[in-house]
N, C-alpha and C positions, 0 to 999 in steps of 0.2 A: 484219178484216171479211170476209176471203176464206176463212174456216175450212172452209166446206163445198164449196169449189171441187173438191176431190178426188172428190166424189160425182157430178159431172156425167158423164153417159153411161149406158150400159146395163150392168146387173149381174145375174149369176145369184146367187140367194140361197138358202142352206140354212137353214131355220127349225127351231128346237126350241122348243116351247111347252108349258107345263104345262097339264094338263087343268083344274086349279083354280089360279088365279093366286095364291091366298093360302095354299095348302097346300104346304109344302116337301117333303112326301112324295108329292105327286101325281105320277102318271106323266107322262112327256113324250111328245108326238107330234111327228113330223118330217114336213116337207112342203116342196116347192120354191116359189119365187116368182121373178119377174123384176122388176127395178126400172129405171125410166127417170127420170133426174134431169136437171134443167136449172138453169142459173145466171141470175140476174136482178139488177137494180139494181147493176151493176158488182161483184157478189159479195156484196152486202148482203141478198140474198134467194135462196132455193133452194126448188125444188119437186120432189117426186118422187112417182111413182105406182108402187105395188107391185101386181102382178097375182098373186094366189094361185090359180094355174091349177087345182090339184086341189081347192081348197076352194070355188070358185065365187063369190069375192068379191074386191074390190080395196080398197086403202087408199091414202091420200095424206097427205103431210106438207108443210106450209108452214113454212118457216124464215125468220124475219125478224131482222135485226141492228139493235139499238137503238144508234145511234152515240153518243148522250149517255151511256148507262149502260154501253156496251161489253159488251153481252151479247146472247145469242140467245134468242128465244122460238120454241118449236117447237109447232106445232098439228097434231093428228092427226084424221083423219076416215076412216070406213069406209063402203063402199057398203052394208053391212048395216043401218046406222042412218041415214046421211045427215046426221049431226050433227057439228059441230066441237067437239072435246073441249077442256077448259081446257088452257092451255099449260104446258109445262115450260120453265124458264128457267135459263140458265147460260152457261158459256163453256169454251173450250179452254185448258188449261195443259199445256205440255210434250207436245203431241200427243195429249192425252186430253181429251175433252169430257164434262162432267158437267152434267146438267140436271134440275131438281127442280120439282115442282108438285103442288098438291092436286087431288084428284078423288074420285069415289066408285066403288066396285066391289062388286057384290052387296049393295048397301044399306049398305056400310061406308065411312066416311071413310078415305081412304088418302093417303099421300104417295107419288108416283110418281117414279122416277129412271130416266133414260135415260143410258147411258154409251156413247160412241164411243171405240174404241181400235184398236190394230193396224193403223193406216192406212198403206198403202203405195200405190204406183201401181196395183197390181192386186188388193189385198185391203183389207177393212175389217171391223170387228166392231161390232155394236150389241147392247146388251142392255137389258132392262127389268126393274125390280124394284119391288115394292110393299112399303110399311111401314104397319102399323096402329098403330104406337107412336111416331110423330113421328121416324122415322129411327133409332131405337135398334137395331132389327133389320130385316132385309130378306129378302124371298123373291124370288130371281131367277126370273122366270116366262116370259121370252121371250128367245131368243138368235138373232141373224141373223149368219151367216158369209157375207160377200159376196166374190164373185170377178168382176173386170171381164170382160165378154164381149168 
């Protein structure tokens, strides 16, 4: 239940995001961010805020560990909408975290996937992908390479 303890602290984040989250040929844009993460509930909860300094908005993630199911629920919100999006749910196996959940994007039902990998004391990688065919194919649309400040 301490899977996200690594994230506690301040990180510099290099972002690569597709201009269209569902188009695998869409161009990528790159921009920086700073993440401030904190640990709660003895490791059973984690909160971080990402400041996208050049984009003029912030995002936050609330991560909660379900002790009974032994899995995490990750909830995202953006200052541009002020709404809490449906969670992605999953767990870590062998140092890699995979989390899935249903949502909508551009009016289409999607399956969202978050993957955490490459976790060390000073680095981590997060990526997001969307599927419109129940996970048969995926379009990776956002990658964050994190370096501990």
